[in-house]
N, C-alpha and C positions, 0 to 999 in steps of 0.2 A: 504494500500500500504506500506508494510514493506520494500521492496526492489524495485529497479528500473528494470523493464522488459517491453520492448515494444513488443507486439504481433501483428503480421500482419495477418489478416484474408483475404484470397484470395491472398496469397503471390506469387502464380505462374502466376497471371495475369499481364498485362502490367504495371498497376499502382502499384499493390502490389510489383512487382519486384523493381520498382523505389523507393518505401518506404524502402524496404530492403536494397537497395544500399545506400541510404542516411544514414540510421541508422548505416550501416557498416562503412561508411566513417566517421561518427561522433564517432565511437567506443562505441556505446550504446548497452547494453545487449538486445538481441532480440530473438524472437521465430517466425518462419515462419509456418503458418498454411494453408493447402490446402486440398481440398477434396481427391485428388488422387496423387499429386506430392510432392515428397520430394526434397527440394532444397539442393544441395551439399554445404558443408562448413558452414552451419548455423544450429542451433538447429531447428528441424522441427517436426511437428506433422501432422497427417492426421485426419480430422474431417469433418463430415457432419453437417453443421450449422442448418439443419432442425431438427436435433436431439438435444434436450435440454441437455441431459447428456453429449454428445460429445462436445457440445459448452462450457459447464461449464468446462470440463476437459481441453479444449484447452486454455481457458482464465485464469484458476486458477493460482494465483501468479503474475498476470500481474499488472503493474502500469498504462500502456497506451495500448489501443486496437484500431487498425486501421481497420475499416470495409471497405474493398476495393473489395468486392466480385462482380463478374460479373456473370450474368445468360444468358442462351440462349435468343436471341432477339425474344421473343415470349410473346405476351400479356397474354396468358393463363398461361405460366410458371411464369411470373412476378406476376400476381395476386395471384397465389397459394403459391409462395415461398418467395417473398421479405418481406411482412409483418411478416410472421412467423419467418424468419431469424432475422429481426430487434428485434422482441419481445424476442426471445431466447438470443440474444446478450445483450440486456438491462438487462435481468434477471441475466445473467452470470457476467456482469460488476458490477451490484449492489452487488452481492454476493462477488466478488473479490475486491470491492472498487476501481475499475479501471476507468480511464477516457476514454471515447469513442470518437474517431475521425472518423467521417463518411464521406466517399467520396460520394457526391451526384452529380446529374446532373441538368440541367436547364429545364427539360421537363415540370415542373409544371407551367411555365410561360405562360400566355395567356392574352388576346385573340390574334388572328391573324388579321393583322400583329402585330408583337411585337413592343412595344414602345421602342425607343432607346434614350440614352444608357440603356441597360438592367442592372440594379443594384439590390441590395438585397431587395429593396422596390418595385420591379415590381409587378404588379397585378398578383395574382395566380388564374387564371380561366382557367384550362387546356382545350385544344381543342382536345386532343387525349387521348385514353384509357391509354396509357403508362404514360401520364402526370398525370392522376388521380391517378394512382398507386404510382408514385414517390412522389406526394404530400401526399398521405396517409402515406407512409413510413416515410417521413420527419416529418410529424405531430405527428406520434407515438413517435418519439424521442424527439421532442420539448415538448410534454406533459410530458414525463418522466423527462425532465430537469425542467419544471415548477413545477412538483410534488416533486422535490428535491430527486428523486430516485437515479440519477447518475449525475456526471459532464460530459459534452460532448461539442463537437464543430462540426459544419457542414462545410465542404469545398465543395463548389459547382463549378463544372467544366463545361466548354463548350465542344463541340465535340473535341476529342483528336486524336493525332497521336504520333508515337514514336516506339522505339524498342519493338518487339514482340507483337505489338498492332494489333492482327488479327481482332478485332471487330471495328477497325477504318474504317471510310469511305474511307480513303486513302490506305487501304489494299484490302478490298473486291472490286473486279472488277476494281481496280486501280493499285496499285503496283503489286498485284498478277498477273495481266494480263501483265504488262510491263516486269516482269521477265520472262514471257513466250514468249516475243517478239510480244505481241499484244497491240493494242491501249487501253488506259484506257476508262472505261465507267462510267458515273454517271447519276443519276436520276434528279438532281437539275438543276436549270436554269443557263445558261451562264451569265458571267459578273456581277454576284451579289457578293458583298463583304461580307466576313464572317471572324470571328476570331477563331483561333484554339489553343488548349492547348497542350503543349508538355508533354508527360507522366513523364519524369524525373523532369520537373518543378513542376508538380502536386505533385509528391512524396516529393520533397524538401519542398514545401509549406505546405503540411499536417504535416510534422515533425515540421516545424516552428510553426504552430498553436499549436501542442501538447505540445511544450516546453514553451509556453508563457501562463501562467494561466489566464492572462487578456483577452484572446480571448474566453474563455469558455462561453457557454450559448448563443452563437450567430452563425449566418450564415455568411460565408465569401466567396465571389467569388474568385476563384483561378486564377493565372496569365494566360494570353493568349498573343499570338503574335499580330502583327499589322493586320489591315483589309487587306485581299487579296481575289482575285477571284480564281475560279477553274483553270482558264487559267494560273494565276500566279503560282499556285502550280504545275500545269503540267510542266511549264517551269523549276521550281526548281528541280522536279524529273528528267526531261530530262537532266539537267545540271549534276546532281549527277551520273546518269546512263550512260551518254554520248549517249543519244538516241535523237530521233526527232519526238516523237509521238504527235498527236493532240487528244484531248479528244472528245469522242462521247457522246452527250447529248441525252437521250431518251425523245422524245416529251411527254408532259403530257397526250395527248389523247391516245397515244400508251400504256403508263403506266396504265392509268385507264382501258383501254380495256383488258389488260393482268392480272391485279391484281386479279380478281376473280378466276383465274386459277393458279396463281403462288404465293404461300404463302409468300416468302421473299418480294415480291413487296408490298403485303398488309401490312406487318409488318413495312416496311420502309416508305411506302407512307403517313401514318398518321402524320409523323414527318417532312415532307418536307416543311411545312409552315415556318419552321425556315430558309429556303433557298429561299423563294419567294421574299424577300426584304432584303436590307442590314442589317446585324446582327452585332450590336456593343455591345459587352459584357464588362461591366465596372468592373474592379477590383481595383478601386480607393481606396476603404476602406482598402484593403490588402496593397496597395502601401504606404499608409500613415502610416500603422503600421510597415511595413518592407521596409523602403525606399532603403535599400541596396540590395534588392532581384533583381537578374539579370534574365531577360527572355531570353531564348535561341532563337537565330535567326532561321528562318525556314530552311535555307540551312543546318545549322549544325544539326538540329533535323532530317531533312529528310535523311541526310547522315547516321546518326546513326540508323535510322529506316531501311534503305536499307541494311546496313551492318548486322543488326541482322537477316535478312531474307536470307542473302547470306552465312551465316556461315556453 
């Protein structure tokens, strides 16, 4: 690492954009990398991370690399592509002597129901195929750290929402429908408390981890908001949109009956164990390390999310 250069892989995604925004705010040298999109106003490159040569080219000269890539919500795609992407990025970071900051999720935690609070020491016995894949990918990186191939840090996030977050459960069949004048629909149970991460908070937290060398080699749960129910979030969206919708909950028997015929229901259904009981996601470790970090309130985050889809 001869010079400082922060490279964001998956820069056109919701969290990638958030990392770019925070790096820009801090005035740090930056490169935005995406498979198809060139971001205006910043140094950008297009690269397919499934291609090792393109991955090396995208990362060359970097001091810090943020892996924030999102893939289509398909077990088949995840199994084929996530491990390969991680291996390519590790090789490229090793060659560039760059620190890797990996945006992970919490799918590897099990069994169901999850023990709360869910902290970094929670049992990792995945109950879903996507959970096994996410555990495999994280383990590949942890092994590379243990083998002293690269320096890296893992930031693990809960379900998220925020600007441009089209893969958020609060966009698909939720805000998307509300903007069309329709009531939101969800697959999970009513009145169950959950904690959600705001994408801009995730971005700021990843950069904070990157800039503090004492965080390297470890897993950190990223900040989340207070526990809320789907009904609470519906009320917040209604307040921001000046609407009066009630959320429609799909009964589990109906979902199970339709799943064999509707692929998205099958893909989402295996992860719904996270919403069967109250989900308390602990980021105490992060709070102790960064006591001045402020978590965005849901109303503010929802407003920015809505604004991004009304531009």
